[in-house]
C-alpha positions in Angstrom: 114.8 120.7 111.5 112.9 118.2 109.2 109.4 118.7 107.4 107.0 116.3 106.0 103.6 116.4 104.6 101.5 113.3 105.0 98.4 112.3 103.2 96.1 110.4 105.4 93.3 108.2 103.7 90.5 105.9 105.0 87.8 106.9 107.3 89.6 109.9 108.9 86.8 112.8 108.5 84.3 113.2 111.2 86.1 110.8 113.7 88.2 113.3 115.4 91.4 112.8 113.5 92.4 116.3 113.1 92.4 116.8 117.0 94.3 113.4 117.5 97.0 114.9 115.2 96.9 118.0 117.2 97.4 116.3 120.6 100.1 114.1 119.1 102.0 116.7 117.4 101.9 119.1 120.9 103.2 115.9 122.9 106.2 115.7 120.3 106.9 119.3 120.3 105.9 119.4 116.3 104.9 122.5 114.6 102.5 122.4 111.5 98.8 121.9 110.9 96.0 119.3 109.9 93.1 119.9 107.4 90.3 118.1 105.8 90.6 117.8 102.1 87.6 117.8 99.8 88.1 114.1 98.7 87.6 112.7 102.4 91.4 112.6 103.0 93.3 114.5 105.7 96.5 116.5 105.2 99.0 116.9 108.2 101.9 119.1 107.7 104.6 118.7 110.4 108.0 120.2 111.2 110.5 119.4 114.1 113.2 116.8 114.9 113.6 113.7 112.4 113.0 111.4 115.7 109.7 113.0 116.5 108.4 113.0 112.8 109.2 109.2 112.7 107.5 108.7 115.9 104.3 111.0 114.7 104.3 109.1 111.3 103.6 105.8 113.4 100.9 107.8 115.3 99.3 108.8 112.4 99.1 105.5 110.8 97.2 104.2 113.9 94.9 107.2 114.1 92.4 107.7 117.1 89.9 104.9 117.9 87.1 105.8 115.7 89.3 106.3 112.4 90.3 103.5 110.0 93.5 104.3 108.3 94.0 102.7 105.2 97.2 104.5 104.1 99.7 107.2 104.8 101.6 108.7 102.0 104.8 111.0 103.1 106.6 113.3 101.2 109.6 115.5 102.4 109.2 119.2 102.1 110.9 122.5 102.9 110.7 123.6 106.6 108.8 126.8 106.8 109.8 127.6 110.6 106.3 126.4 112.0 106.6 126.2 115.8 103.1 125.8 116.8 100.3 123.1 115.4 96.8 124.0 114.3 93.9 122.8 112.8 92.9 124.3 109.5 
């Protein structure tokens, strides 16, 4: 199992981005969470199969229809055993 933290920048708050991440994570069988940050970014932590994380990263870069993603910064992290995905 692999784990990543994604920092998503752009117009990503108030456009359903966290719920988009939730749906995509569920579809790919990933655990983790998505939360808004005070600076307007969205933090997404995900754990699961490396192949699923690669697909997830691409989908995060696209975002939902109303979002404008300008950058996604990805960092590896130690897996915590997260098996479900939630919005914080």
